[in-house]
N, C-alpha and C positions, 0 to 999 in steps of 0.2 A: 601329479599336478604340481606346477611351479607357482610360486607367489602366494599371496594371501588367499586363504581358503574362505570362501563366503559361507556363512552359517545362517541358519534360521534366526538365531538371536541377533546377528548383525542386520539382517534384512528387517526384522521387527523393529529394531532401534531406528533404522533409517526411515522406514515408512511411517512409523509412529511419530517420530520427532518432526518430520516434515509436515505431517497433518496437524500436529499441535502448533507448529510455527504459524501455519495459515490461520488457525482459529484464534491464536493470540494476536496476530497482526490485524485480523478483522475487528477484534475487540478494541485494540489500541487505536485503530483508525476511527472507529465510532466515537471513542472518548475524545480524541483530538478534535474531530469535526464538531462535536457537541460544544466544546470550549470555544472553538473558532466562531461558531454561530453566535456567541455572546459578544464577539469583538468586531467592531467596525474597522474598516481599513485605517481610519484615523487613529484608532487605538494601537494598532500594530506600528503605524508610523511613529507614534509617540514612544514606542519601545526601541526605535532605531532603524526600522525597516523603511525602505523607500516605498512609495505608493505601488510601484510595479512589483516589488518583492512581496508586498502584502497581498496584492491581487493574485500573484502566482501561487502563494501558499493557500489562499482561500479556494482558488480554482482546483489546485491539486487535490485538496482534501474533499471537495465536492465530488470530484471524479472517483477518488479512492473509496469514499463512503458509499457511493452508488455501486461500485464494483463489489464491495463487501456485502451490500444488501442483496445484490444479484447472486453472489456466491452462497449466501445463506438462505436463498429462496424467498426473500422478502420483496423482490422486485424482478422485473424481466427486461431484457434488452432485445429489441427486434432486429436492429441493424448492427453490423460490425462497428465497433468503436474502440479506439485505443485509450483505455483509462489511465495510461501512464504518460500521456502527452505533457502534462504539467509536472507530474511527479518526477519525471526524468531530470527536470531542472533542479530538483531538491536533492537527489541522491548522489550527485557528484560524479567525478571522473572514475573510470575503470569499471563501471557497471553498465552492461549493455542489456537492452531489452531483448528478450528471446521471442517476442511475438513474430509470427510469420504470416 
């Protein structure tokens, strides 16, 4: 066989780290959302954001927190919904959504 040989250890590292990344991301989203819930749009404007930017941040984290809750089994979603609609505005260029 030519090229890199895939091993059980490599697969374990790959699948384990990806699963851990998701768990850590869910936790971080919940922490950011909890903080944002204590901030009014005006508070974010006072930090230098425009009203539209502040609204985008709050909307993105409302969606991301709901996605995290669904992913952790704490909520359900009946209809298809793209939870990245506002988050895509935050993650910048070069990252594409893989939703199909």
